[in-house]
C-alpha positions as CSV (number, residue, x, y, z in Angstrom):
1,A,182.9,3.5,252.7
2,G,180.4,2.7,255.5
3,G,183.1,0.9,257.5
4,F,185.5,3.8,257.0
5,L,182.9,6.3,258.2
6,G,182.1,4.1,261.2
7,F,185.8,3.9,262.0
8,Q,186.1,7.7,261.8
9,G,183.0,8.1,264.1
10,G,184.4,5.6,266.6
11,M,187.7,7.3,266.7
12,L,186.1,10.7,267.2
13,Y,183.8,9.5,269.9
14,G,186.6,7.7,271.6
15,S,188.8,10.8,271.6
16,Q,186.0,12.9,273.1
17,Q,185.4,10.3,275.9
18,Q,189.1,10.1,276.6
19,I,189.2,13.9,277.0
20,Y,186.2,13.7,279.4
21,R,188.0,11.1,281.5
22,H,191.1,13.1,281.5
23,L,189.2,16.1,282.8
24,D,187.5,14.0,285.5
25,S,190.9,13.2,286.8
26,Y,191.5,16.9,287.6
27,A,188.2,17.1,289.6
28,P,189.9,16.9,293.1
29,L,192.4,19.7,292.1
30,V,189.7,21.9,290.7
31,Q,187.6,21.4,293.8
32,T,190.5,22.4,296.1
33,L,191.1,25.6,294.1
34,A,187.3,26.3,294.0
35,D,187.1,25.9,297.8
36,E,189.9,28.4,298.3
37,V,188.3,30.9,296.0
38,W,184.9,30.3,297.6
39,S,186.3,30.9,301.1
40,D,187.9,34.2,300.0
41,F,184.6,35.2,298.3
42,Q,182.6,34.4,301.3
43,A,184.9,36.4,303.5
44,Y,184.5,39.3,301.2
45,V,180.7,39.0,301.3
46,E,180.7,38.8,305.1
47,T,182.7,42.1,305.2
48,Q,180.3,43.8,302.8
49,D,177.2,42.2,304.3
50,E,177.0,44.3,307.4
51,Q,173.3,44.9,307.3
52,G,172.4,41.2,307.5
53,Q,171.4,40.6,303.9
54,L,170.7,37.0,302.7
55,A,173.6,34.8,301.8
56,V,174.3,34.6,298.1
57,R,175.2,30.8,298.0
58,D,171.7,29.7,297.0
59,V,171.0,32.6,294.8
60,S,171.3,32.3,291.0
61,V,173.6,34.6,289.1
62,Q,170.7,36.1,287.2
63,A,168.9,36.8,290.5
64,L,172.0,38.5,291.8
65,L,172.2,40.6,288.7
66,D,168.5,41.5,289.2
67,Q,169.2,42.5,292.8
68,L,172.1,44.7,291.7
69,A,169.9,46.3,289.2
70,M,167.2,46.9,291.8
71,D,169.8,48.5,294.2
72,Y,170.9,50.7,291.4
73,L,167.4,51.8,290.7
74,R,166.7,52.4,294.4
75,S,169.8,54.7,294.5
76,E,168.4,56.6,291.5
77,R,165.0,56.7,293.1
78,Q,166.3,58.6,296.1
79,A,166.6,61.7,293.8
80,E,162.8,61.4,293.3
81,A,162.0,60.9,296.9
82,A,160.3,64.3,297.2
83,L,158.2,63.7,294.2
84,R,157.1,60.3,295.4
85,A,156.3,61.6,298.9
86,D,153.3,63.4,297.4
87,A,152.1,60.4,295.5
88,S,149.0,58.5,296.5
89,T,149.1,54.8,297.7
90,A,148.0,53.5,294.3
91,E,150.7,55.6,292.6
92,R,153.3,54.3,295.0
93,I,152.3,50.7,294.3
94,A,152.4,51.4,290.6
95,L,155.8,53.0,290.8
96,D,157.1,50.1,292.9
97,L,155.9,47.6,290.3
98,L,157.5,49.7,287.6
99,D,160.8,49.7,289.4
100,R,160.7,45.9,289.8
101,L,159.9,45.6,286.1
102,R,162.7,47.9,285.2
103,A,165.1,46.0,287.5
104,S,164.2,42.7,285.9
105,L,164.7,44.0,282.4
106,L,167.9,45.7,283.3
107,G,169.2,42.6,285.1
108,K,168.3,40.5,282.0
109,A,170.0,43.0,279.7
110,I,173.2,42.9,281.9
111,G,173.2,39.1,281.8
112,E,172.8,39.0,278.0
113,L,175.5,41.6,277.5
114,A,177.9,39.7,279.9
115,V,177.3,36.5,278.0
116,E,177.8,38.2,274.6
117,K,181.0,40.0,275.7
118,T,182.4,36.9,277.4
119,A,181.7,34.7,274.4
120,R,183.3,37.2,272.1
121,Y,186.6,37.5,274.0
122,S,186.8,34.0,275.4
123,G,185.6,32.0,272.3
124,L,183.2,30.0,274.5
125,D,179.8,29.1,273.2
126,E,177.0,31.4,274.3
127,K,174.7,28.5,275.2
128,V,177.3,27.3,277.7
129,L,177.7,30.7,279.2
130,T,173.9,31.2,279.5
131,Q,173.8,28.2,281.8
132,V,176.0,30.1,284.2
133,L,173.3,32.7,284.6
134,D,170.8,30.1,285.7
135,A,173.3,28.4,288.1
136,R,173.5,29.2,291.8
137,I,176.5,31.1,293.1
138,G,177.5,28.1,295.1
139,Q,177.5,25.9,291.9
140,L,180.2,28.1,290.4
141,F,182.6,26.8,293.0
142,Q,181.8,23.1,292.5
143,A,184.2,21.1,290.4
144,D,181.4,18.9,288.9
145,F,179.6,22.0,287.6
146,L,182.7,23.7,286.2
147,L,184.0,20.5,284.5
148,G,180.4,19.9,283.2
149,L,180.6,23.4,281.5
150,L,184.0,22.6,280.1
151,K,182.6,19.2,278.7
152,R,179.7,21.0,277.1
153,Q,182.1,23.4,275.5
154,I,184.2,20.5,274.2
155,G,181.0,19.0,272.9
156,H,180.3,22.1,270.9
157,V,183.9,21.9,269.5
158,F,183.4,18.3,268.4
159,K,179.9,19.1,266.9
160,P,181.2,20.2,263.5
161,F,183.2,17.0,263.1
162,Y,180.1,14.9,263.8
163,I,178.1,17.0,261.3
164,A,180.8,16.4,258.7
165,L,180.5,12.7,259.3
166,L,176.7,12.9,259.0
167,I,177.1,14.8,255.7
168,Q,179.5,12.1,254.4
169,L,177.1,9.4,255.5
170,G,174.2,11.3,253.8
171,L,176.2,11.5,250.5
172,L,176.9,7.8,250.7
173,L,173.2,7.0,251.2
174,V,172.4,9.3,248.3
175,L,174.8,7.4,246.0
176,V,173.4,4.0,247.1
177,A,169.9,5.2,246.5
178,A,170.9,6.6,243.1
179,E,172.5,3.3,242.1
180,W,169.5,1.4,243.3
181,G,167.2,3.7,241.4
182,V,169.2,3.5,238.2
183,S,169.5,-0.3,238.3
184,R,165.7,-0.6,238.9
185,W,165.0,1.8,236.1
186,L,167.2,-0.2,233.7
187,R,165.5,-3.4,234.6
188,Q,162.1,-1.9,233.8
189,L,163.2,-0.9,230.2
190,P,161.5,-3.0,227.6
191,A,163.7,-5.6,226.2
192,R,164.4,-5.5,222.4
193,Q,162.4,-8.1,220.4
194,P,164.7,-10.4,218.4
195,V,164.5,-9.7,214.7
196,E,162.9,-12.5,212.8
197,P,164.8,-13.7,209.8
198,L,163.3,-12.8,206.5
199,A,161.4,-15.6,204.8
200,Q,163.3,-17.0,201.9
201,L,161.7,-16.3,198.7
């Protein structure tokens, strides 16, 4: 039984590694496609970035969501410009800190909502998608990062099979322990004393 489980585990691990090697063979093609998408995306950013904002290549996805939330709150704050004009310096600082806190919470909520919705419709694991939020924008257009995410997703797919093998191994060890315990218990039972023959009268 142990040999059979070991054979199953070896076949499962070998299949997973073979899939990984097969994915690595597509790395040049994925990088070519990613470079084309990145060039188009960068051209779009340059057309929209007329006021000399910072490039988004080295900014994380979560930081970009926070910035979008901040821009949204600033647009909403314009409606309160007259009210804030009469505020004191301390009140303005407090309101600015409040806006930053609201932007951070709103950006985090948007990220969590995006991960949840994407996981629901794509079937991808939420832990894998959460790593996208912490990644820089430039990493999303690198073949190594994209294939790494795909490998992690495949690892989550294989995880139940490894758990099933561990459960079978655990049951096997329980049976071995039970057999050992029963045999030891039987050896500790007192042996029957031989019956002495009755003395002849």
